[in-house]
Residue, then its C-alpha position, 0 to 999 in steps of 0.5 A: m552797471s559793472q565795468q565789464q558791462q560798460k566796456l561791452a556796451y561801449k564796444v557794441g556802441d562803437m560797432l554800431n556808431v551809438n553815441f552814449q555821451d550825447e543824449k540828443s544824438p539819434w542812434i543811427t548817426s552814420s550810413k555805416t551803421l545802416m549798412k551794418l544793420i542791413g547786412i546783419l538782418g540779411m544774413l540772419l533772415p534765412i537762419l531765423i525763419y528756419t530755426f523758429l519753424v523747427t523749434s516752434a513746430g518741429h518742421t525740419e525740412v526747408l520750404e520751397s522758398i524763403s517767401h513761403y515762410f510767410y505762410t508759416r509760424s515764422n511769418p512774424i519774423f519774416i515780416i519784421v526782418v524784411s520790413l526793417m531791411a526795407i525801411f533801412l534801405m529806403i532811408y540809406k544814403y551815401k556819397e552819391p544820389i545814385d546810392f539813395y535812389l537804388s537802395f530806395f527802390a530796393g527797399v520798395a521792392a522788398l515791401c512789395v515782396l511782403l504786400f504780394p505774397t508768393d503762391s500758396i504753400v498748400d500746393a507745395c505740400n500737397g495739402l498736408c502741411g501739418g501744424h507749421t502752416i498758419a495762413f492760406l491765400e488763393d493763388d492769383k497770377f497777378r499777385v504771384g507774378f508781381h511777387y517774383v518781379s519784386a524779388a528779382v528787382f530787390l536782388g538785382i539792384l543789390t547785385y548791381m550795387c555790389f558790383f558797381l557802387f561798392t567797388r568805386s573809389d575816388k582814388m586810382k587803384p595804385l593809391r587805394s588802401t590795401q583794405k579797400n582793395k580787399r573789400n573790392i574783391i569781397y564785393i565782386v565775389c559776393g556779386c558773382l554769388m548773387t548773380l549765380a543764384l539769380v541765374v539758377i532761379f531763372l533757369g528753374f523758372l524757364k524749366v531749363i533745369p528739370d522741374d522735378v530736380y529743381r523742386a526736389h533739391k529746393l533750389t529756390f530756397w538755397m539760391e535765395t539763401l545764397a543771395v541774401e547771405a552774400f548780399g548781407f555780408s557785402w553790406l557788413v563789409k561796406g559798413e567796415f564791420i571788417l577790413k576797416d581802413k586804418s585812421 
C-alpha cells in the first residue's frame, strides 16, 4: 500500500473510529461510530433508492413515498439500508439508559416498516407501472395501518431524541463549549424540520390538504425525505462528524 493510500485509510479510520493497530479490536468501538453510520445511512437512503431506479429502469418520477420503493427494483437497497439502520439503532447506547431504550424501539419500528409494507404501488400508478416494479401485494388494512404506525413511531422517536436527548448536557449553558452550543442549534433545527414533515404528512392523511394537491406534489415522499435527511444530519453532528469538541 502506498503512503498516500495509507494516509487515506487512517483518515477514514479516524473518522469511523477504526483501530488498525489492534487486530483484536472490533471495528465499532465507540457510540460515535454508530452515530456516524446511522447518520450516513439515513441521508443516503432517499438518494440511493431514487438514483438506482433511474439508472436501472429509467424511471425518473419520484414515487408516492419512500416506502413504495419496496415494490421496485430499488427493493434490495431499501431493505439493506433500513435493516442496517435498524440494527445500528438497536445496539446503540450512550450515557443514559433512555438513549438505548428509545433508539432500540426506533430500530424495532424500522424493522416493522419492512415487515409490514405500505399499500400496493399498482394503485398509485393505475396499473401501468412499467418495468420498474418487481413485487405486488394485495392491500391489507392491518398491514398498511401497522406500516403507517411503525413509520410514525420511528420518526417520532428520532424527533424526540433530537429535541431532548441530543441537546442535553451535564454543564450549565454558560459553561458549555462553543461547539456544543452550535450543535444544539443544529439539533433544534433538525427537530423542527422533522416535526414539520410529520405535521404535513398527518394533515395529508386527515385530508386537510386536498388529496389531489397532496398526491400531485408527492408530499409524502418529499416530507419523508426531509425528515430522514434532517434525522441523518443530526446523527452525524451528534457523532461529531463536524463541530467536534476540541480536546
